TORFIRO-675029 format. One record per atom (N, C-alpha, C): residue in one letter; residue number from 1; x, y, z. Coordinates in pm, 1 decimal, decimal comma, m for minus. Each point is the difference from the previous one (the first is absolute). Layout:
BEGIN
{marmar "a" NUM {X Y Z}},
...
This chain:
BEGIN
{marmar "m" 1 {m1628,3 m2339,4 1011,7}},
{marmar "m" 1 {137,8 40,8 m20,7}},
{marmar "m" 1 {90,1 m97,2 74,0}},
{marmar "i" 2 {98,4 m48,5 m65,8}},
{marmar "i" 2 {97,8 m88,4 64,2}},
{marmar "i" 2 {119,3 85,9 41,0}},
{marmar "f" 3 {34,0 m4,5 128,2}},
{marmar "f" 3 {115,3 74,5 49,3}},
{marmar "f" 3 {129,0 m81,2 m10,6}},
{marmar "h" 4 {m9,4 m128,7 32,3}},
{marmar "h" 4 {118,3 m83,1 m13,5}},
{marmar "h" 4 {m40,2 m144,1 m28,4}},
{marmar "a" 5 {96,6 m75,1 m47,6}},
{marmar "a" 5 {m17,5 m142,3 m27,2}},
{marmar "a" 5 {131,0 m67,5 35,8}},
{marmar "s" 6 {m2,8 m131,8 5,8}},
{marmar "s" 6 {123,5 m73,8 25,0}},
{marmar "s" 6 {16,3 m106,8 m106,8}},
{marmar "i" 7 {125,1 m26,3 m33,9}},
{marmar "i" 7 {33,4 m102,4 m97,8}},
{marmar "i" 7 {117,0 m81,1 52,6}},
{marmar "a" 8 {22,5 m114,4 m61,7}},
{marmar "a" 8 {112,7 m85,8 35,6}},
{marmar "a" 8 {108,3 10,6 m106,2}},
{marmar "a" 9 {125,8 m15,1 41,5}},
{marmar "a" 9 {111,5 6,1 m93,7}},
{marmar "a" 9 {115,8 m84,7 50,7}},
{marmar "d" 10 {80,1 m47,8 m93,5}},
{marmar "d" 10 {122,5 m71,0 37,8}},
{marmar "d" 10 {101,6 96,9 59,6}},
{marmar "e" 11 {4,6 121,8 m55,0}},
{marmar "e" 11 {91,6 103,4 46,2}},
{marmar "e" 11 {m81,2 124,9 35,7}},
{marmar "p" 12 {m58,3 4,0 120,1}},
{marmar "p" 12 {m86,8 111,6 37,9}},
{marmar "p" 12 {64,2 137,8 m11,6}},
{marmar "a" 13 {126,3 15,0 36,4}},
{marmar "a" 13 {65,5 130,4 m8,0}},
{marmar "a" 13 {9,1 45,8 m145,1}},
{marmar "r" 14 {40,6 m88,9 m88,4}},
{marmar "r" 14 {12,7 34,1 m142,2}},
{marmar "r" 14 {m135,0 41,1 m58,0}},
{marmar "v" 15 {m103,5 m79,4 26,3}},
{marmar "v" 15 {m132,7 28,8 m53,9}},
{marmar "v" 15 {m53,0 132,0 56,2}},
{marmar "a" 16 {16,2 22,8 128,2}},
{marmar "a" 16 {m45,4 125,6 60,2}},
{marmar "a" 16 {72,4 118,9 m62,8}},
{marmar "n" 17 {128,2 m14,5 m26,6}},
{marmar "n" 17 {75,6 108,6 m62,2}},
{marmar "n" 17 {m44,4 25,8 m144,4}},
{marmar "v" 18 {m36,2 m103,5 m73,0}},
{marmar "v" 18 {m49,3 18,5 m137,1}},
{marmar "v" 18 {m134,3 72,5 2,7}},
{marmar "i" 19 {m91,6 m40,6 87,4}},
{marmar "i" 19 {m129,9 67,5 10,1}},
{marmar "i" 19 {21,1 146,1 40,8}},
{marmar "a" 20 {88,6 24,1 95,4}},
{marmar "a" 20 {29,5 137,8 41,4}},
{marmar "a" 20 {56,2 79,6 m117,5}},
{marmar "d" 21 {82,1 m62,0 m83,6}},
{marmar "d" 21 {55,2 65,8 m117,9}},
{marmar "d" 21 {m112,7 37,7 m97,2}},
{marmar "i" 22 {m91,9 m90,9 m24,2}},
{marmar "i" 22 {m113,6 27,1 m88,7}},
{marmar "i" 22 {m82,1 117,1 53,6}},
{marmar "w" 23 {m22,0 1,8 130,1}},
{marmar "w" 23 {m78,6 106,7 63,9}},
{marmar "w" 23 {82,0 127,2 21,7}},
{marmar "q" 24 {129,3 m7,5 m16,8}},
{marmar "q" 24 {90,1 109,9 34,3}},
{marmar "q" 24 {m13,4 32,6 149,7}},
{marmar "g" 25 {m12,1 m107,5 77,6}},
{marmar "g" 25 {m11,1 11,3 145,1}},
{marmar "g" 25 {122,6 m58,8 66,9}},
{marmar "e" 26 {m21,4 m68,5 113,9}},
{marmar "e" 26 {111,3 m60,6 73,7}},
{marmar "e" 26 {m40,9 m135,6 55,3}},
{marmar "a" 27 {98,3 m84,2 24,2}},
{marmar "a" 27 {m21,4 m131,4 61,0}},
{marmar "a" 27 {69,4 m4,2 135,7}},
{marmar "f" 28 {m60,6 m75,0 92,7}},
{marmar "f" 28 {52,5 m11,9 136,9}},
{marmar "f" 28 {m18,8 m141,4 51,1}},
{marmar "r" 29 {81,4 m37,0 99,6}},
{marmar "r" 29 {m27,5 m123,8 74,7}},
{marmar "r" 29 {m134,3 16,5 67,2}},
{marmar "f" 30 {m71,4 m110,7 18,3}},
{marmar "f" 30 {m131,6 0,8 64,1}},
{marmar "f" 30 {11,7 m78,3 130,4}},
{marmar "p" 31 {41,7 68,7 108,2}},
{marmar "p" 31 {33,2 m68,2 125,2}},
{marmar "p" 31 {m108,9 m90,3 59,6}},
{marmar "p" 32 {m129,9 29,2 m18,8}},
{marmar "p" 32 {m98,0 m88,7 63,1}},
{marmar "p" 32 {m0,7 m142,9 m55,7}},
{marmar "w" 33 {62,4 m20,2 m117,8}},
{marmar "w" 33 {m6,7 m131,7 m63,0}},
{marmar "w" 33 {141,0 m44,9 m34,8}},
{marmar "p" 34 {43,6 m115,3 45,4}},
{marmar "p" 34 {137,5 m45,9 m24,4}},
{marmar "p" 34 {33,7 m9,8 m148,7}},
{marmar "g" 35 {107,5 66,8 m41,7}},
{marmar "g" 35 {47,9 m7,7 m137,2}},
{marmar "g" 35 {m80,4 80,1 m101,1}},
{marmar "a" 36 {m97,2 79,3 44,7}},
{marmar "a" 36 {m86,0 73,8 m91,0}},
{marmar "a" 36 {50,6 141,9 m25,5}},
{marmar "y" 37 {m44,3 54,6 m112,8}},
{marmar "y" 37 {31,0 137,1 m40,0}},
{marmar "y" 37 {m127,9 67,8 m45,8}},
{marmar "v" 38 {0,8 131,8 m7,4}},
{marmar "v" 38 {m112,7 74,4 m54,6}},
{marmar "v" 38 {50,3 96,0 m106,4}},
{marmar "a" 39 {m82,9 16,4 m101,7}},
{marmar "a" 39 {21,1 105,1 m99,7}},
{marmar "a" 39 {m105,7 104,3 27,1}},
{marmar "m" 40 {42,4 125,3 10,7}},
{marmar "m" 40 {m93,7 108,8 26,6}},
{marmar "m" 40 {7,9 101,7 m113,1}},
{marmar "a" 41 {m118,7 38,6 m49,6}},
{marmar "a" 41 {m6,5 94,3 m111,0}},
{marmar "a" 41 {30,1 142,5 45,1}},
{marmar "g" 42 {m28,1 30,9 124,8}},
{marmar "g" 42 {17,2 137,2 47,0}},
{marmar "g" 42 {m111,2 91,9 m48,1}},
{marmar "d" 43 {m114,7 m58,4 m36,9}},
{marmar "d" 43 {m113,0 80,2 m48,1}},
{marmar "d" 43 {m92,8 37,6 114,5}},
{marmar "d" 44 {m103,1 75,1 m31,6}},
{marmar "d" 44 {m92,0 47,5 104,1}},
{marmar "d" 44 {m92,7 m108,7 53,1}},
{marmar "r" 45 {m0,6 m118,1 m61,2}},
{marmar "r" 45 {m81,9 m111,4 48,3}},
{marmar "r" 45 {79,4 m96,8 88,2}},
{marmar "g" 46 {129,6 18,1 4,6}},
{marmar "g" 46 {82,6 m92,7 76,6}},
{marmar "g" 46 {12,1 m135,3 m67,9}},
{marmar "s" 47 {m5,8 m2,8 m133,5}},
{marmar "s" 47 {7,2 m126,1 m75,2}},
{marmar "s" 47 {125,4 m77,4 38,4}},
{marmar "t" 48 {m20,9 m124,7 41,0}},
{marmar "t" 48 {108,9 m83,9 49,3}},
{marmar "t" 48 {m18,8 m142,7 m50,1}},
{marmar "l" 49 {108,5 m64,5 m35,8}},
{marmar "l" 49 {m2,4 m141,1 m34,4}},
{marmar "l" 49 {96,8 m71,2 93,2}},
{marmar "e" 50 {m53,9 m90,6 80,7}},
{marmar "e" 50 {82,6 m80,7 90,5}},
{marmar "e" 50 {48,8 m121,5 m78,4}},
{marmar "v" 51 {127,1 m33,3 15,0}},
{marmar "v" 51 {57,7 m112,4 m72,9}},
{marmar "v" 51 {58,8 m98,0 101,2}},
{marmar "y" 52 {m63,0 m116,2 11,5}},
{marmar "y" 52 {39,2 m102,0 96,9}},
{marmar "y" 52 {82,7 m109,9 m65,7}},
{marmar "p" 53 {82,6 m69,5 77,6}},
{marmar "p" 53 {69,1 m116,9 m55,0}},
{marmar "p" 53 {m103,5 m100,7 m51,5}},
{marmar "r" 54 {25,9 m58,3 m116,1}},
{marmar "r" 54 {m95,9 m88,6 m65,7}},
{marmar "r" 54 {m54,6 m109,6 91,1}},
{marmar "e" 55 {84,2 m54,4 85,9}},
{marmar "e" 55 {m45,4 m112,1 83,4}},
{marmar "e" 55 {m88,1 44,4 116,7}},
{marmar "h" 56 {m12,7 130,9 20,4}},
{marmar "h" 56 {m85,1 51,9 107,2}},
{marmar "h" 56 {m140,6 22,7 m52,6}},
{marmar "t" 57 {m96,3 m61,4 65,9}},
{marmar "t" 57 {m139,4 30,4 m29,1}},
{marmar "t" 57 {m57,3 71,2 121,7}},
{marmar "i" 58 {m113,7 63,6 m19,3}},
{marmar "i" 58 {m66,4 67,2 111,8}},
{marmar "i" 58 {m108,5 m92,5 51,4}},
{marmar "a" 59 {9,3 m33,9 127,0}},
{marmar "a" 59 {m97,4 m88,8 63,2}},
{marmar "a" 59 {m75,2 76,9 108,6}},
{marmar "p" 60 {m127,6 m32,6 21,2}},
{marmar "p" 60 {m74,0 68,3 106,5}},
{marmar "p" 60 {60,4 m31,1 136,8}},
{marmar "g" 61 {m4,7 98,2 87,8}},
{marmar "g" 61 {47,1 m21,0 136,8}},
{marmar "g" 61 {m102,2 m81,3 79,0}},
{marmar "e" 62 {37,8 m39,8 118,0}},
{marmar "e" 62 {m90,0 m73,4 89,5}},
{marmar "e" 62 {m83,0 99,5 80,3}},
{marmar "g" 63 {m129,1 m22,7 13,9}},
{marmar "g" 63 {m85,1 88,8 78,5}},
{marmar "g" 63 {2,3 141,7 m54,4}},
{marmar "d" 64 {39,0 96,4 83,0}},
{marmar "d" 64 {5,4 139,7 m41,2}},
{marmar "d" 64 {137,4 41,3 m52,8}},
{marmar "a" 65 {92,0 m94,8 m11,4}},
{marmar "a" 65 {135,6 31,6 m46,3}},
{marmar "a" 65 {m0,4 37,0 m148,2}},
{marmar "m" 66 {92,6 88,4 m39,1}},
{marmar "m" 66 {9,4 42,4 m140,3}},
{marmar "m" 66 {56,6 m111,9 m87,3}},
{marmar "a" 67 {m2,5 22,5 m131,0}},
{marmar "a" 67 {54,3 m95,2 m96,0}},
{marmar "a" 67 {146,6 m28,8 31,1}},
{marmar "q" 68 {43,0 m120,8 m31,7}},
{marmar "q" 68 {135,4 m45,1 30,1}},
{marmar "q" 68 {64,0 m61,7 m123,9}},
{marmar "p" 69 {133,8 4,9 m8,4}},
{marmar "p" 69 {65,4 m70,6 m110,8}},
{marmar "p" 69 {m13,4 m150,5 18,1}},
{marmar "q" 70 {m17,2 m67,7 m109,2}},
{marmar "q" 70 {m1,8 m146,6 1,2}},
{marmar "q" 70 {88,1 m44,1 m115,5}},
{marmar "i" 71 {90,2 m93,3 24,4}},
{marmar "i" 71 {94,7 m44,4 m102,2}},
{marmar "i" 71 {m62,4 m111,7 m84,3}},
{marmar "e" 72 {8,7 16,8 m132,3}},
{marmar "e" 72 {m43,4 m101,2 m96,0}},
{marmar "e" 72 {124,0 m66,8 m56,6}},
{marmar "e" 73 {5,5 m129,0 7,5}},
{marmar "e" 73 {117,3 m73,2 m50,2}},
{marmar "e" 73 {13,9 9,0 m151,9}},
{marmar "t" 74 {m111,9 m3,5 m72,6}},
{marmar "t" 74 {3,4 5,7 m146,0}},
{marmar "t" 74 {m95,3 109,8 m49,9}},
{marmar "p" 75 {42,0 126,5 12,7}},
{marmar "p" 75 {m87,5 110,1 m41,7}},
{marmar "p" 75 {m19,4 3,8 m152,0}},
{marmar "l" 76 {m115,4 45,6 m41,8}},
{marmar "l" 76 {m29,9 12,6 m142,5}},
{marmar "l" 76 {71,2 121,2 m59,9}},
{marmar "r" 77 {40,7 m10,7 m125,6}},
{marmar "r" 77 {60,3 113,7 m70,8}},
{marmar "r" 77 {m104,8 74,0 m82,2}},
{marmar "l" 78 {m98,4 m70,8 m50,4}},
{marmar "l" 78 {m103,1 61,5 m83,6}},
{marmar "l" 78 {m134,6 m7,0 71,1}},
{marmar "s" 79 {m83,8 100,8 m24,5}},
{marmar "s" 79 {m136,0 m1,7 54,1}},
{marmar "s" 79 {m86,1 92,9 m84,7}},
{marmar "c" 80 {m129,4 3,6 29,1}},
{marmar "c" 80 {m87,2 92,5 m72,0}},
{marmar "c" 80 {11,8 141,1 57,0}},
{marmar "f" 81 {64,4 15,8 114,8}},
{marmar "f" 81 {15,0 133,0 59,2}},
{marmar "f" 81 {90,1 86,3 m87,0}},
{marmar "h" 82 {m42,5 122,0 m22,3}},
{marmar "h" 82 {82,2 100,7 m65,8}},
{marmar "h" 82 {m50,5 135,6 47,0}},
{marmar "l" 83 {73,2 104,1 m32,1}},
{marmar "l" 83 {m45,9 133,6 34,1}},
{marmar "l" 83 {42,0 98,1 m106,9}},
{marmar "a" 84 {m72,5 110,9 m6,3}},
{marmar "a" 84 {32,0 108,2 m92,8}},
{marmar "a" 84 {48,3 118,7 82,2}},
{marmar "i" 85 {109,2 59,6 m44,2}},
{marmar "i" 85 {54,7 117,1 67,8}},
{marmar "i" 85 {21,8 111,6 m101,7}},
{marmar "t" 86 {6,1 121,5 49,4}},
{marmar "t" 86 {24,2 115,3 m86,8}},
{marmar "t" 86 {143,8 45,3 12,2}},
{marmar "t" 87 {43,0 73,5 m101,2}},
{marmar "t" 87 {133,6 57,8 1,0}},
{marmar "t" 87 {m1,7 129,1 m80,7}},
{marmar "e" 88 {92,4 87,3 32,7}},
{marmar "e" 88 {19,7 120,5 m80,7}},
{marmar "e" 88 {110,6 m22,6 m103,1}},
{marmar "r" 89 {62,1 m116,5 4,6}},
{marmar "r" 89 {105,8 m31,9 m95,8}},
{marmar "r" 89 {m60,9 m28,5 m137,1}},
{marmar "s" 90 {83,9 5,5 m102,0}},
{marmar "s" 90 {m43,9 m27,5 m137,3}},
{marmar "s" 90 {m3,6 m151,2 m23,8}},
{marmar "p" 91 {m72,8 m43,2 m104,0}},
{marmar "p" 91 {2,9 m142,4 m33,9}},
{marmar "p" 91 {142,1 m50,8 m24,1}},
{marmar "q" 92 {83,3 80,8 m67,8}},
{marmar "q" 92 {137,2 m41,4 m28,4}},
{marmar "q" 92 {79,7 m20,7 128,6}},
{marmar "e" 93 {m22,7 85,8 99,5}},
{marmar "e" 93 {70,9 m15,7 127,5}},
{marmar "e" 93 {m41,3 m129,2 70,6}},
{marmar "i" 94 {m129,2 m31,6 m3,6}},
{marmar "i" 94 {m47,3 m123,9 65,0}},
{marmar "i" 94 {56,2 m121,7 m71,9}},
{marmar "l" 95 {m3,8 1,4 m133,1}},
{marmar "l" 95 {56,8 m111,3 m76,3}},
{marmar "l" 95 {149,2 m15,5 29,7}},
{marmar "a" 96 {70,8 111,1 16,6}},
{marmar "a" 96 {143,6 m4,8 31,7}},
{marmar "a" 96 {23,8 m57,3 139,7}},
{marmar "i" 97 {m85,2 34,0 95,2}},
{marmar "i" 97 {13,4 m55,4 135,4}},
{marmar "i" 97 {m15,9 m151,6 m4,9}},
{marmar "g" 98 {m102,1 m47,3 m70,8}},
{marmar "g" 98 {m20,3 m144,4 m13,7}},
{marmar "g" 98 {118,7 m68,1 m66,2}},
{marmar "a" 99 {52,2 60,9 m105,9}},
{marmar "a" 99 {116,2 m57,1 m69,4}},
{marmar "a" 99 {121,4 m3,3 92,4}},
{marmar "r" 100 {20,0 107,8 76,0}},
{marmar "r" 100 {112,7 7,4 93,9}},
{marmar "r" 100 {m4,4 m115,6 99,8}},
{marmar "e" 101 {m121,4 m34,5 45,1}},
{marmar "e" 101 {m16,1 m105,8 100,0}},
{marmar "e" 101 {m4,1 m139,8 m61,7}},
{marmar "g" 102 {m15,9 m7,5 m132,8}},
{marmar "g" 102 {m9,7 m130,4 m65,1}},
{marmar "g" 102 {m138,3 m61,8 14,9}},
{marmar "w" 103 {m101,7 83,1 18,8}},
{marmar "w" 103 {m136,6 m47,4 19,6}},
{marmar "w" 103 {m83,6 28,2 m123,9}},
{marmar "r" 104 {m91,4 m89,9 m31,7}},
{marmar "r" 104 {m90,4 20,2 m113,2}},
{marmar "r" 104 {m74,9 131,7 19,8}},
{marmar "t" 105 {5,9 85,3 m101,9}},
{marmar "t" 105 {m66,3 130,8 3,6}},
{marmar "t" 105 {m48,9 28,0 m140,6}},
{marmar "v" 106 {m132,3 18,1 m15,5}},
{marmar "v" 106 {m57,1 17,2 m132,3}},
{marmar "v" 106 {m122,6 91,2 6,5}},
{marmar "r" 107 {m13,6 86,5 m99,3}},
{marmar "r" 107 {m117,8 86,1 m8,5}},
{marmar "r" 107 {m113,4 m81,2 m62,8}},
{marmar "c" 108 {m118,1 7,6 59,9}},
{marmar "c" 108 {m115,7 m76,3 m47,0}},
{marmar "c" 108 {m126,0 85,2 3,9}},
{marmar "s" 109 {m95,6 m34,8 m84,9}},
{marmar "s" 109 {m131,5 62,6 2,6}},
{marmar "s" 109 {m94,5 m89,5 78,6}},
{marmar "r" 110 {m86,7 60,2 75,0}},
{marmar "r" 110 {m104,3 m73,9 71,0}},
{marmar "r" 110 {m130,8 21,6 m75,5}},
{marmar "g" 111 {m14,1 m76,8 m109,3}},
{marmar "g" 111 {m122,1 1,7 m78,3}},
{marmar "g" 111 {m25,6 129,1 m74,9}},
{marmar "g" 112 {103,4 82,4 m20,6}},
{marmar "g" 112 {m17,5 126,5 m67,4}},
{marmar "g" 112 {m54,5 110,3 89,6}},
{marmar "f" 113 {m26,0 m30,9 125,5}},
{marmar "f" 113 {m53,8 99,4 92,6}},
{marmar "f" 113 {110,5 81,0 66,0}},
{marmar "f" 114 {110,9 m62,9 29,6}},
{marmar "f" 114 {115,6 69,6 55,7}},
{marmar "f" 114 {122,1 m88,9 m17,6}},
{marmar "d" 115 {116,8 61,2 m1,3}},
{marmar "d" 115 {126,4 m72,1 m7,8}},
{marmar "d" 115 {63,0 m6,3 138,3}},
{marmar "i" 116 {84,1 m98,1 18,1}},
{marmar "i" 116 {81,3 m13,5 121,1}},
{marmar "i" 116 {136,8 m52,2 m42,3}},
{marmar "i" 117 {93,1 6,3 91,2}},
{marmar "i" 117 {126,2 m70,3 m18,7}},
{marmar "i" 117 {0,3 m113,2 99,8}},
{marmar "e" 118 {7,4 m123,2 m51,8}},
{marmar "e" 118 {11,2 m116,6 87,9}},
{marmar "e" 118 {144,8 m8,8 46,8}},
{marmar "l" 119 {20,7 16,1 128,9}},
{marmar "l" 119 {131,8 m17,4 61,3}},
{marmar "l" 119 {m11,1 m122,6 89,7}},
{marmar "w" 120 {71,7 m104,1 m34,1}},
{marmar "w" 120 {m5,7 m125,4 75,3}},
{marmar "w" 120 {114,0 m1,0 102,3}},
{marmar "l" 121 {m31,4 40,4 123,8}},
{marmar "l" 121 {101,2 3,7 105,4}},
{marmar "l" 121 {59,2 m138,9 18,4}},
{marmar "e" 122 {130,8 m8,7 m7,8}},
{marmar "e" 122 {72,2 m126,6 11,8}},
{marmar "e" 122 {m55,6 m105,5 m95,9}},
{marmar "n" 123 {m60,9 46,2 m110,2}},
{marmar "n" 123 {m61,4 m87,3 m100,7}},
{marmar "n" 123 {m104,4 m93,3 59,2}},
{marmar "g" 124 {m67,4 47,4 107,5}},
{marmar "g" 124 {m101,2 m84,4 62,2}},
{marmar "g" 124 {m125,9 71,7 44,9}},
{marmar "l" 125 {5,4 131,5 24,1}},
{marmar "l" 125 {m116,9 74,0 48,1}},
{marmar "l" 125 {m28,2 116,1 m94,2}},
{marmar "l" 126 {m122,9 5,2 m50,3}},
{marmar "l" 126 {m39,2 104,3 m93,7}},
{marmar "l" 126 {m34,8 129,0 72,5}},
{marmar "v" 127 {69,3 107,8 m41,0}},
{marmar "v" 127 {m35,5 135,1 42,0}},
{marmar "v" 127 {m29,3 76,6 m128,4}},
{marmar "e" 128 {m121,2 54,1 m9,9}},
{marmar "e" 128 {m37,7 82,2 m114,2}},
{marmar "e" 128 {37,6 143,7 32,5}},
{marmar "v" 129 {88,1 57,9 m79,1}},
{marmar "v" 129 {46,1 136,3 23,1}},
{marmar "v" 129 {m69,7 91,3 m100,1}},
{marmar "l" 130 {m63,3 106,2 51,2}},
{marmar "l" 130 {m70,3 96,0 m84,3}},
{marmar "l" 130 {69,9 135,0 5,9}},
{marmar "t" 131 {48,0 45,1 m116,4}},
{marmar "t" 131 {60,9 132,7 m10,8}},
{marmar "t" 131 {m113,0 103,3 m8,0}},
{marmar "g" 132 {34,3 128,3 m4,6}},
{marmar "g" 132 {m99,9 105,9 0,4}},
{marmar "g" 132 {m109,4 m16,2 m104,2}},
{marmar "e" 133 {37,6 m18,7 m125,8}},
{marmar "e" 133 {m98,2 m17,9 m107,6}},
{marmar "e" 133 {m85,6 m124,0 25,4}},
{marmar "m" 134 {61,9 m106,5 44,9}},
{marmar "m" 134 {m72,6 m124,3 27,1}},
{marmar "m" 134 {m100,1 19,6 112,8}},
{marmar "q" 135 {36,1 80,4 98,7}},
{marmar "q" 135 {m90,4 27,2 112,5}},
{marmar "q" 135 {m124,9 72,1 m47,3}},
{marmar "d" 136 {14,6 94,2 m93,3}},
{marmar "d" 136 {m116,0 72,4 m53,3}},
{marmar "d" 136 {m96,5 m96,1 m67,8}},
{marmar "d" 137 {52,8 m89,4 m85,5}},
{marmar "d" 137 {m85,4 m98,0 m67,4}},
{marmar "d" 137 {m64,8 m94,4 100,9}},
{marmar "y" 138 {75,5 m40,9 100,8}},
{marmar "y" 138 {m53,6 m89,3 102,9}},
{marmar "y" 138 {m118,6 66,2 71,0}},
{marmar "r" 139 {18,9 122,9 44,3}},
{marmar "r" 139 {m107,2 70,1 71,9}},
{marmar "r" 139 {m123,1 20,4 m88,0}},
{marmar "t" 140 {21,0 23,8 m127,9}},
{marmar "t" 140 {m111,0 20,5 m92,5}},
{marmar "t" 140 {m77,2 m129,7 m23,5}},
{marmar "n" 141 {71,1 m110,9 m5,9}},
{marmar "n" 141 {m61,8 m125,8 m42,6}},
{marmar "n" 141 {m26,2 m101,7 109,9}},
{marmar "v" 142 {51,2 22,7 116,7}},
{marmar "v" 142 {m28,1 m91,3 111,1}},
{marmar "v" 142 {m84,0 79,4 98,9}},
{marmar "n" 143 {m131,1 m15,2 m16,6}},
{marmar "n" 143 {m93,4 75,7 82,5}},
{marmar "n" 143 {m130,7 m76,7 11,8}},
{marmar "l" 144 {m85,2 44,2 89,2}},
{marmar "l" 144 {m125,2 m71,3 24,7}},
{marmar "l" 144 {m89,8 m5,3 m123,2}},
{marmar "n" 145 {m7,2 108,6 m77,2}},
{marmar "n" 145 {m86,0 m1,6 m118,2}},
{marmar "n" 145 {41,1 m106,9 m99,5}},
{marmar "l" 146 {130,6 m14,5 m22,6}},
{marmar "l" 146 {45,8 m102,6 m92,8}},
{marmar "l" 146 {m37,8 m138,7 51,5}},
{marmar "w" 147 {25,9 m25,5 124,2}},
{marmar "w" 147 {m28,7 m132,9 54,5}},
{marmar "w" 147 {m150,0 m25,5 8,7}},
{marmar "r" 148 {m80,0 100,4 28,6}},
{marmar "r" 148 {m145,6 m17,7 m1,3}},
{marmar "r" 148 {m47,4 m34,2 m140,4}},
{marmar "w" 149 {57,3 68,0 m100,6}},
{marmar "w" 149 {m35,5 m26,5 m138,5}},
{marmar "w" 149 {32,8 m144,7 m35,3}},
{marmar "k" 150 {117,2 m44,8 37,2}},
{marmar "k" 150 {40,1 m137,9 m28,8}},
{marmar "k" 150 {m94,1 m99,5 67,9}},
{marmar "k" 151 {m41,0 31,6 121,0}},
{marmar "k" 151 {m87,8 m89,1 77,1}},
{marmar "k" 151 {m141,7 m2,5 m57,5}},
{marmar "q" 152 {m51,3 117,9 m37,5}},
{marmar "q" 152 {m138,2 10,9 m43,2}},
{marmar "q" 152 {m17,2 m13,0 m150,4}},
{marmar "g" 153 {107,6 8,4 m75,9}},
{marmar "g" 153 {m9,5 m14,7 m143,2}},
{marmar "g" 153 {m17,4 130,1 m75,4}},
{marmar "a" 154 {m25,9 110,7 68,7}},
{marmar "a" 154 {m13,4 129,6 m66,7}},
{marmar "a" 154 {31,4 109,9 100,0}},
{marmar "p" 155 {64,8 105,5 m44,9}},
{marmar "p" 155 {32,9 109,8 91,5}},
{marmar "p" 155 {m124,6 76,4 43,2}},
{marmar "a" 156 {8,4 62,8 114,8}},
{marmar "a" 156 {m110,5 82,0 50,7}},
{marmar "a" 156 {m17,6 121,7 m89,9}},
{marmar "a" 157 {m123,2 46,3 m14,2}},
{marmar "a" 157 {m28,2 116,1 m84,3}},
{marmar "a" 157 {79,4 120,7 47,6}},
{marmar "g" 158 {52,8 76,0 m97,2}},
{marmar "g" 158 {71,3 122,6 32,6}},
{marmar "g" 158 {144,9 m19,2 38,7}},
{marmar "t" 159 {53,7 m121,3 m9,5}},
{marmar "t" 159 {139,7 m22,0 36,8}},
{marmar "t" 159 {83,8 m22,2 m125,4}},
{marmar "e" 160 {128,2 24,6 12,3}},
{marmar "e" 160 {93,7 m28,8 m107,9}},
{marmar "e" 160 {103,4 m97,2 53,9}},
{marmar "i" 161 {31,3 m96,7 m81,2}},
{marmar "i" 161 {103,9 m95,6 35,5}},
{marmar "i" 161 {104,4 8,9 m109,6}},
{marmar "r" 162 {120,6 40,6 35,7}},
{marmar "r" 162 {105,7 19,8 m97,9}},
{marmar "r" 162 {84,4 m125,3 m13,7}},
{marmar "h" 163 {20,6 m39,5 m120,5}},
{marmar "h" 163 {89,7 m108,3 m34,2}},
{marmar "h" 163 {105,1 62,2 m90,0}},
{marmar "r" 164 {120,3 m51,7 m0,3}},
{marmar "r" 164 {108,0 61,4 m75,9}},
{marmar "r" 164 {m40,6 26,6 m145,2}},
{marmar "e" 165 {m74,3 m91,6 m62,4}},
{marmar "e" 165 {m35,3 16,9 m140,7}},
{marmar "e" 165 {m128,0 80,2 m21,2}},
{marmar "s" 166 {m85,5 14,5 100,5}},
{marmar "s" 166 {m126,6 69,4 m20,8}},
{marmar "s" 166 {m59,8 43,4 132,9}},
{marmar "t" 167 {m103,2 82,9 m10,0}},
{marmar "t" 167 {m75,5 40,9 117,0}},
{marmar "t" 167 {m143,4 m47,0 m19,2}},
{marmar "i" 168 {m53,3 m66,2 99,9}},
{marmar "i" 168 {m138,0 m46,3 m4,8}},
{marmar "i" 168 {m84,4 103,6 72,4}},
{marmar "s" 169 {m91,1 62,8 m70,0}},
{marmar "s" 169 {m87,1 98,1 61,5}},
{marmar "s" 169 {m134,6 m64,6 22,2}},
{marmar "t" 170 {m52,7 17,1 118,4}},
{marmar "t" 170 {m128,5 m61,8 31,3}},
{marmar "t" 170 {m109,8 103,4 14,8}},
{marmar "t" 171 {24,2 119,4 m55,0}},
{marmar "t" 171 {m103,6 103,2 5,0}},
{marmar "t" 171 {m114,3 m45,2 m89,9}},
{marmar "r" 172 {m118,2 m3,7 56,8}},
{marmar "r" 172 {m115,4 m46,0 m75,5}},
{marmar "r" 172 {m97,5 115,3 m18,2}},
{marmar "p" 173 {m65,7 10,0 m120,7}},
{marmar "p" 173 {m95,9 108,0 m22,3}},
{marmar "p" 173 {m123,2 m12,5 89,0}},
């Protein structure tokens, strides 16, 4: 279970407020880190997204010291890092939030197993937003049995793997 993550942004306050809006939570300054903000979902897991100024990277401390900010002169805007978050909002509300901010926002299928809404924060960082229906499909199709089947070439006996178009039953006589 991931409790929190951190991301970089050109406008940390704006990005934190958008994430808080998606979660229907709140955003706050994050005093331990200069210029940073946090978006908090207000859920029972304490889901939090820390948003740091783009030029700040996290560097290991010396000896037993904790991680420290390190300034990057030319920070990257794109990377392979992304995250998926849940929301109780509707797909239309998420698409409207993206449009309001001027950020690329599009509903996509992930191989027919589940849908997400790609929300590109500041048009540079991918956040996959899953609404209630999308979360159900995700939980059904992203599980150990599915990945074991993909790895081994056949599902374990007695398991079912649901795909949007069909259900694969592995019950054997």
